[in-house]
DRENVEXTI-42017 format. One record per residue (C-alpha): x negated, y negated, z negated; residue in one letter; residue number from 1. Coordinates in steps of 0.2 Angstrom, whole numbers, plus 5000, padded with zeros to 4 digits. Layout:
REM DRENVEXTI-42017
{rec {X Y Z} 'A' NUM},
...
***
This chain:
REM DRENVEXTI-42017
{rec {3940 5032 4217} 'X' 1},
{rec {3958 5028 4217} 'X' 2},
{rec {3969 5042 4210} 'X' 3},
{rec {3982 5047 4223} 'X' 4},
{rec {3991 5061 4214} 'X' 5},
{rec {3988 5074 4226} 'X' 6},
{rec {3992 5064 4242} 'X' 7},
{rec {3980 5061 4256} 'X' 8},
{rec {3969 5047 4253} 'X' 9},
{rec {3971 5032 4265} 'X' 10},
{rec {3956 5023 4274} 'X' 11},
{rec {3954 5007 4265} 'X' 12},
{rec {3943 4998 4279} 'X' 13},
{rec {3955 5003 4293} 'X' 14},
{rec {3970 4997 4283} 'X' 15},
{rec {3961 4980 4279} 'X' 16},
{rec {3955 4978 4297} 'X' 17},
{rec {3973 4980 4303} 'X' 18},
{rec {3979 4968 4291} 'X' 19},
{rec {3966 4955 4296} 'X' 20},
{rec {3973 4957 4314} 'X' 21},
{rec {3990 4954 4307} 'X' 22},
{rec {3995 4972 4311} 'X' 23},
{rec {4004 4986 4301} 'X' 24},
{rec {3991 4994 4289} 'X' 25},
{rec {4000 5011 4293} 'X' 26},
{rec {4001 5012 4312} 'X' 27},
{rec {3991 4997 4318} 'X' 28},
{rec {4005 4993 4331} 'X' 29},
{rec {4018 4983 4323} 'X' 30},
{rec {4017 4966 4317} 'X' 31},
{rec {4013 4962 4298} 'X' 32},
{rec {4020 4945 4297} 'X' 33},
{rec {4037 4938 4302} 'X' 34},
{rec {4031 4920 4299} 'X' 35},
{rec {4015 4911 4296} 'X' 36},
{rec {4012 4919 4279} 'X' 37},
{rec {4029 4929 4277} 'X' 38},
{rec {4026 4947 4277} 'X' 39},
{rec {4039 4957 4286} 'X' 40},
{rec {4050 4968 4276} 'X' 41},
{rec {4045 4983 4287} 'X' 42},
{rec {4035 4988 4302} 'X' 43},
{rec {4044 4986 4319} 'X' 44},
{rec {4034 5000 4326} 'X' 45},
{rec {4033 5014 4313} 'X' 46},
{rec {4046 5008 4300} 'X' 47},
{rec {4033 5007 4285} 'X' 48},
{rec {4041 4997 4271} 'X' 49},
{rec {4030 4982 4268} 'X' 50},
{rec {4040 4972 4256} 'X' 51},
{rec {4032 4979 4241} 'X' 52},
{rec {4016 4969 4243} 'X' 53},
{rec {4011 4957 4229} 'X' 54},
{rec {3997 4947 4237} 'X' 55},
{rec {4002 4931 4227} 'X' 56},
{rec {3987 4920 4223} 'X' 57},
{rec {3973 4931 4229} 'X' 58},
{rec {3973 4925 4247} 'X' 59},
{rec {3972 4906 4243} 'X' 60},
{rec {3959 4910 4229} 'X' 61},
{rec {3948 4919 4242} 'X' 62},
{rec {3951 4906 4255} 'X' 63},
{rec {3946 4892 4243} 'X' 64},
{rec {3930 4902 4238} 'X' 65},
{rec {3924 4905 4256} 'X' 66},
{rec {3928 4888 4263} 'X' 67},
{rec {3921 4879 4247} 'X' 68},
{rec {3905 4888 4249} 'X' 69},
{rec {3903 4885 4267} 'X' 70},
{rec {3908 4867 4267} 'X' 71},
{rec {3898 4862 4252} 'X' 72},
{rec {3883 4870 4258} 'X' 73},
{rec {3884 4862 4275} 'X' 74},
{rec {3888 4845 4267} 'X' 75},
{rec {3873 4846 4255} 'X' 76},
{rec {3862 4851 4270} 'X' 77},
{rec {3868 4837 4281} 'X' 78},
{rec {3866 4824 4266} 'X' 79},
{rec {3849 4830 4262} 'X' 80},
{rec {3842 4829 4280} 'X' 81},
{rec {3851 4815 4288} 'X' 82},
{rec {3860 4805 4274} 'X' 83},
{rec {3874 4799 4285} 'X' 84},
{rec {3887 4786 4279} 'X' 85},
{rec {3902 4792 4269} 'X' 86},
{rec {3915 4789 4283} 'X' 87},
{rec {3905 4801 4294} 'X' 88},
{rec {3905 4814 4280} 'X' 89},
{rec {3924 4812 4278} 'X' 90},
{rec {3927 4813 4297} 'X' 91},
{rec {3917 4829 4298} 'X' 92},
{rec {3921 4839 4282} 'X' 93},
{rec {3940 4835 4280} 'X' 94},
{rec {3945 4843 4297} 'X' 95},
{rec {3933 4857 4295} 'X' 96},
{rec {3940 4861 4278} 'X' 97},
{rec {3958 4860 4284} 'X' 98},
{rec {3954 4870 4299} 'X' 99},
{rec {3945 4884 4290} 'X' 100},
{rec {3958 4885 4277} 'X' 101},
{rec {3972 4887 4289} 'X' 102},
{rec {3962 4899 4300} 'X' 103},
{rec {3957 4910 4286} 'X' 104},
{rec {3973 4911 4275} 'X' 105},
{rec {3983 4923 4286} 'X' 106},
{rec {3969 4936 4289} 'X' 107},
{rec {3964 4936 4271} 'X' 108},
{rec {3982 4939 4266} 'X' 109},
{rec {3984 4953 4279} 'X' 110},
{rec {3968 4961 4272} 'X' 111},
{rec {3975 4960 4254} 'X' 112},
{rec {3991 4968 4260} 'X' 113},
{rec {3981 4982 4269} 'X' 114},
{rec {3971 4985 4253} 'X' 115},
{rec {3987 4986 4243} 'X' 116},
{rec {3994 4998 4255} 'X' 117},
{rec {3978 5009 4256} 'X' 118},
{rec {3977 5010 4237} 'X' 119},
{rec {3996 5013 4236} 'X' 120},
{rec {3998 4999 4224} 'X' 121},
{rec {4015 4991 4220} 'X' 122},
{rec {4026 5004 4227} 'X' 123},
{rec {4017 5008 4243} 'X' 124},
{rec {4014 5026 4238} 'X' 125},
{rec {4026 5039 4243} 'X' 126},
{rec {4030 5047 4226} 'X' 127},
{rec {4038 5040 4210} 'X' 128},
{rec {4021 5043 4201} 'X' 129},
{rec {4012 5031 4212} 'X' 130},
{rec {4025 5018 4212} 'X' 131},
{rec {4024 5018 4193} 'X' 132},
{rec {4005 5018 4192} 'X' 133},
***
């Protein structure tokens, strides 16, 4: 359990779900991103400050882990059962890898920002004690 220093606990699943949908983790109405991966400084609907986030390397790490497991499993299964030529492997797996990576990176980053908001990490708390923790 995350210590909130007397503040009301925030719903982690709800905040992460809003982040996956590129919405503000606080209200779910405003947009989380101002660019493809650039998090907005604040929510345009409720005014919640979002610039505190420190998603850093977590979204690419999780994206690589997910895409790698899916593509590797599929590539090994196709090679085992059908043994297609190498050019066909390249034609199938390169676009799938790129598409999955681009498609997953933003939702995963949104979920990480939502998690940080829900746990009051990196200044998302409302008191000085949570900002320092």
